[in-house]
Every structure is written in structure tokens, then in C-alpha cells.
C-alpha positions as CSV (number, residue, x, y, z in Angstrom):
1,X,25.6,11.5,-25.9
2,X,23.6,8.4,-24.8
3,X,22.4,5.6,-26.7
4,X,19.5,5.6,-26.1
5,X,17.4,9.1,-26.8
6,X,13.8,8.9,-26.3
7,X,13.5,12.7,-26.6
8,X,14.8,12.2,-30.5
9,X,12.8,14.6,-32.8
10,X,11.4,16.5,-30.3
11,X,11.9,19.9,-29.3
12,X,12.3,21.8,-25.6
13,X,11.6,25.5,-24.9
14,X,13.9,25.8,-21.3
15,X,13.3,29.0,-19.4
16,X,15.8,29.5,-16.7
17,X,19.3,28.7,-18.0
18,X,21.3,31.0,-16.1
19,X,24.1,29.1,-13.9
20,X,26.2,26.4,-14.3
21,X,25.0,24.7,-10.5
22,X,21.7,25.8,-11.7
23,X,18.6,23.2,-11.9
24,X,18.1,25.0,-15.6
25,X,21.5,24.3,-16.6
26,X,21.0,20.3,-15.3
27,X,17.7,19.9,-17.4
28,X,19.2,21.2,-20.8
29,X,22.0,18.9,-20.4
30,X,20.0,15.9,-20.0
31,X,17.2,16.8,-22.6
32,X,20.2,17.1,-24.9
33,X,21.5,14.1,-23.8
34,X,18.0,12.4,-24.4
35,X,17.9,13.5,-28.2
36,X,15.8,16.7,-28.0
37,X,16.4,20.0,-29.5
38,X,16.5,23.0,-27.1
39,X,16.0,26.4,-27.4
40,X,16.5,28.2,-23.6
41,X,16.3,30.9,-22.4
42,X,17.6,32.8,-19.4
43,X,17.6,36.4,-17.9
44,X,21.4,37.3,-16.3
45,X,20.1,40.5,-15.1
46,X,18.1,38.6,-12.3
47,X,20.5,36.9,-11.4
48,X,23.0,39.8,-11.1
49,X,20.8,41.4,-8.6
50,X,20.7,38.6,-6.5
51,X,23.2,37.3,-3.6
52,X,24.4,35.0,-5.7
53,X,25.5,36.9,-9.0
54,X,25.5,36.0,-12.1
55,X,27.7,33.5,-13.9
56,X,28.1,34.8,-17.5
57,X,29.2,32.2,-20.2
58,X,29.2,32.3,-24.3
59,X,25.4,32.1,-25.0
60,X,26.6,30.0,-28.5
61,X,28.6,27.8,-26.8
62,X,27.6,26.6,-23.5
63,X,29.8,23.7,-22.2
64,X,27.7,21.2,-21.8
65,X,27.0,20.5,-25.6
66,X,30.7,19.9,-26.4
67,X,29.7,16.2,-25.4
68,X,28.2,15.3,-28.3
69,X,29.4,16.1,-31.7
70,X,26.2,17.6,-33.0
71,X,25.0,19.4,-29.7
72,X,25.8,22.9,-31.2
73,X,23.2,21.6,-33.8
74,X,20.3,21.3,-31.6
75,X,20.8,23.7,-29.3
76,X,20.3,27.3,-29.4
77,X,19.8,30.2,-26.6
78,X,18.3,33.6,-26.2
79,X,18.5,36.2,-22.9
80,X,14.9,37.2,-22.1
81,X,12.9,39.0,-19.5
82,X,10.2,37.2,-19.0
83,X,8.7,40.0,-16.9
84,X,7.5,41.4,-20.8
85,X,3.8,40.0,-21.4
86,X,5.4,39.8,-24.9
87,X,8.7,37.4,-24.2
88,X,6.6,33.7,-23.8
89,X,5.0,33.9,-27.4
90,X,8.2,35.4,-28.8
91,X,10.0,32.2,-27.6
92,X,8.0,29.4,-28.2
93,X,7.6,31.5,-31.9
94,X,11.8,31.3,-32.1
95,X,12.3,28.0,-30.9
96,X,9.6,27.3,-33.9
97,X,11.3,29.1,-36.3
98,X,14.9,27.7,-35.1
99,X,14.0,23.8,-35.1
100,X,10.8,23.6,-37.1
101,X,8.4,22.8,-34.2
102,X,7.3,23.0,-30.3
103,X,6.8,20.2,-28.4
104,X,7.8,20.9,-25.0
105,X,8.0,23.7,-22.6
106,X,9.9,23.3,-19.2
107,X,9.0,26.9,-17.4
108,X,12.0,26.4,-15.0
109,X,12.4,30.3,-14.6
110,X,11.4,32.4,-10.8
111,X,12.0,35.6,-9.7
112,X,13.3,35.6,-6.2
113,X,11.8,37.7,-3.6
114,X,13.2,38.5,0.2
115,X,10.9,40.2,1.8
116,X,8.4,40.2,4.2
117,X,4.5,41.4,5.0
118,X,6.0,44.6,6.2
119,X,8.6,45.2,3.7
120,X,6.5,44.1,0.4
121,X,6.1,46.6,-2.4
122,X,3.1,46.7,-4.8
123,X,6.0,47.2,-7.4
124,X,7.7,43.8,-6.0
125,X,4.2,42.2,-6.2
126,X,3.4,42.8,-9.8
127,X,7.1,41.7,-10.3
128,X,7.2,38.2,-9.2
129,X,3.5,37.6,-10.2
130,X,4.6,39.0,-13.8
131,X,7.4,36.4,-14.0
132,X,5.9,33.2,-12.1
133,X,2.9,33.1,-12.9
134,X,1.4,35.7,-15.8
135,X,4.4,34.2,-17.5
136,X,3.7,30.7,-16.6
137,X,0.0,30.9,-18.5
138,X,1.3,32.9,-21.1
139,X,3.7,29.9,-22.0
140,X,0.8,27.2,-21.8
141,X,-1.0,29.9,-24.3
142,X,1.9,29.9,-26.7
143,X,2.5,26.4,-26.8
144,X,-1.0,25.4,-27.2
145,X,-1.1,27.7,-29.9
146,X,2.1,26.5,-31.7
147,X,1.9,23.1,-31.0
148,X,1.0,20.6,-33.9
149,X,-1.2,18.2,-32.5
150,X,-0.9,15.4,-35.0
151,X,2.5,14.9,-33.4
152,X,3.3,13.5,-30.0
153,X,4.2,14.4,-26.7
154,X,2.8,17.7,-26.0
155,X,4.3,18.6,-22.7
156,X,4.4,21.5,-20.1
157,X,5.9,21.2,-17.1
158,X,5.5,24.1,-14.0
159,X,7.8,24.4,-11.3
160,X,5.9,25.6,-7.6
161,X,8.0,25.6,-4.4
162,X,6.0,23.7,-1.6
163,X,4.7,27.0,0.1
164,X,1.3,24.8,0.8
165,X,3.4,23.0,3.2
166,X,4.5,26.0,5.3
167,X,4.8,29.7,5.8
168,X,7.2,31.3,3.5
169,X,6.1,34.5,5.0
170,X,10.0,36.3,4.5
171,X,9.2,35.6,0.8
172,X,6.1,36.7,0.4
173,X,5.9,37.8,-2.9
174,X,7.3,34.5,-4.3
175,X,5.3,32.6,-2.2
176,X,2.1,34.1,-3.4
177,X,3.3,34.0,-6.8
178,X,4.3,30.2,-6.7
179,X,1.0,29.3,-4.9
180,X,-1.1,30.6,-8.1
181,X,1.4,27.9,-10.1
182,X,0.4,25.4,-7.7
183,X,-3.7,26.1,-8.7
184,X,-3.6,27.0,-12.2
185,X,-1.9,23.0,-12.6
186,X,-4.9,21.4,-13.2
187,X,-6.9,24.3,-15.1
188,X,-4.2,24.2,-17.3
189,X,-4.2,20.8,-18.4
190,X,-7.7,20.3,-18.8
191,X,-7.2,23.5,-21.2
192,X,-4.9,21.7,-23.7
193,X,-5.8,18.2,-23.1
194,X,-7.5,18.4,-26.9
195,X,-4.5,19.3,-28.0
196,X,-2.0,16.3,-26.6
197,X,-0.7,17.8,-24.2
198,X,0.2,17.4,-20.6
199,X,0.6,19.9,-17.9
200,X,2.2,19.2,-14.7
201,X,3.9,21.1,-11.9
202,X,7.3,20.0,-9.7
203,X,7.9,20.9,-6.4
204,X,11.5,20.1,-6.0
205,X,11.9,21.0,-2.6
206,X,15.4,22.9,-1.6
207,X,17.8,22.1,-4.0
208,X,21.8,22.9,-3.8
209,X,22.0,25.6,-6.2
210,X,24.3,27.8,-3.9
211,X,21.9,30.6,-2.3
212,X,22.6,29.0,0.9
213,X,25.4,28.6,3.0
214,X,27.2,27.8,6.9
215,X,24.1,27.0,9.2
216,X,21.2,26.9,7.3
217,X,23.0,24.7,4.7
218,X,23.9,22.5,7.2
219,X,20.6,22.4,9.1
220,X,18.5,21.7,5.7
221,X,21.1,19.2,4.9
222,X,20.7,17.6,8.2
223,X,16.7,17.3,7.4
224,X,17.1,14.8,4.4
225,X,17.0,11.0,5.6
226,X,20.1,10.7,3.5
227,X,21.9,14.0,5.0
228,X,22.0,16.1,1.5
229,X,20.4,18.2,-0.1
230,X,18.7,17.9,-3.5
231,X,20.4,18.4,-6.5
232,X,19.7,19.5,-9.7
233,X,20.5,16.1,-12.2
234,X,17.5,15.0,-9.4
235,X,15.2,17.4,-10.6
236,X,16.3,16.9,-13.9
237,X,15.5,12.9,-13.7
238,X,12.1,14.0,-12.8
239,X,11.5,16.5,-15.4
240,X,12.8,14.0,-18.7
241,X,10.6,11.3,-17.4
242,X,7.9,13.8,-17.4
243,X,8.3,14.9,-20.8
244,X,9.0,11.6,-22.1
245,X,6.1,8.9,-23.7
246,X,6.2,7.1,-20.6
247,X,4.4,10.0,-18.7
248,X,1.9,10.4,-21.0
249,X,-0.6,9.2,-18.5
250,X,0.4,11.6,-16.1
251,X,-1.4,15.1,-16.1
252,X,-2.9,18.0,-14.2
253,X,-0.5,17.0,-11.1
254,X,1.7,18.9,-9.0
255,X,4.3,16.0,-8.0
256,X,6.5,17.0,-4.8
257,X,10.1,15.5,-5.3
258,X,11.7,16.7,-2.2
259,X,13.8,13.4,-0.9
260,X,11.4,13.2,2.5
261,X,13.0,16.5,3.8
262,X,11.8,16.9,7.0
263,X,11.0,20.7,6.8
264,X,10.1,20.5,10.7
265,X,13.3,19.6,11.7
266,X,15.3,22.5,10.5
267,X,15.1,24.9,13.4
268,X,15.9,22.1,16.0
269,X,19.0,21.6,13.6
270,X,19.9,25.0,13.6
271,X,19.8,24.8,17.4
272,X,21.8,22.1,17.7
């Protein structure tokens, strides 16, 4: 545990904790290191449906809490399917019950979908909407209800995917639902502002979480000035700053943290 703990005394709910290589894992580790108590959730059944598969580990003892003597006292985990409309409220209530308050929600979860316009079904459109967009709104609602406005540092961090910069027509249900998060950011920020809660959204760009390989992985890396993909720690550092007191004046923003990624070069690098 680091000596500087800017989030000491704060409680965070982090969704989308699953694989050790993932963004959620890096976020939880960083918030714990910064002194927060963290109630985390994931849905391993979704990973099991994806090409990368699940990364099961003991929910009562995630390896990253071993770095601190009191890590287990500040960490809790529960599986939750955010397709269930009652799940966001239950998770916020569980965090309050476990740690006595709720200050921060990091909605890092996502339902991935790999269907184009010809293939997409009403059920897939509804599923992506429910998990990605609807759950984000309901998490905001639950945080607004449960957060004590007299406590400092109310924060909601959402995630989008840069779909406004270019087409994602082979992930159409996913892209549409993430576009909704982009557009809801300002409205949610205004809705909870009087409670002292800020709302910001991160577009992290391509992050190397094991979903790409071969020529595609190499081409994406070459399109970054640094010649590497984004890393989960790159995202976790931005999240940690946004939920800290230092970022209290940042509100209603969609922040593109892509490392200067030149997406238009990916096709050329794949041909080279």
C-alpha cells in the first residue's frame, strides 16, 4: 500500500471486475492502493461466452489485496448480472451495508457484441442496451439516492468506446449502446450536481486486455505513437485522478485517453 492515500475513508463500487488482465482489475487495485474501500462486481458468465473465456479466481481473496495488510477489510466482491434492472440498486445497497457509505461508482462493465447490421437481432440490441446503457443510468440513480451529500467526493465514472470517431459496424449493438453513454454524460452530470456528485466518461481507446492477437494486434500497436497498446494501468491512473479531490472541477466531460492513437493507420499497417 502506498503512503499517500488520497481516497482514504471513501467507498467505491466498481463494476466489470473479471480477468486479471482486464481494466477492472487494474482499477480496483489502484483504488485500494489509494486507500478506498472497494465493493467490486463482475459477471463471469459473460466472459465464458466470449472468445477470451473466463478467468476464475476466489472471490473472497483476489490476489491484488495481498499487497496490503488490511486489504481484505476494505474489499468485497459479488457476482451480478447487470442485465437485471434491479442489480444496480442492489449493488449500491450492498456497498453501503458492507462499508457504511457510498461515494464513488466506476461503471467499467460492458457487454461485448460482434454482430453487423445484417446479423444483429432484437434480443442482442436489447441485451447491449440493458447492460451497457440502462445499467449506467440506474447506477447513477442509485448513487444519487444513496450518497450522503454532506460527504465529499461524490463521483460517477462511465466508459464509452470512441464510436463517435469512426464506424464500428461489426459491433453495431455494442457501438450504439456505448454511444448512448457518451450522450447521457452531460444530462446525468447536471441531474446529480446538486448532490455534489460529478459525472465523467472515459474513452480509453484500444487497451490490451487479450482480445486481439496476430496481425491485428501488431497493426493497432503500430498506429500508436508509442508503438504499444494502452494498458489497464493507463486507464486506472485516469480513473484514480477523476475520483480524487483534485478532479472536483471536472464534470460532464467525455475524456478521450487514447495515447494519440491514429485509427486511420490501422488498415495500412495490416497491409504492410
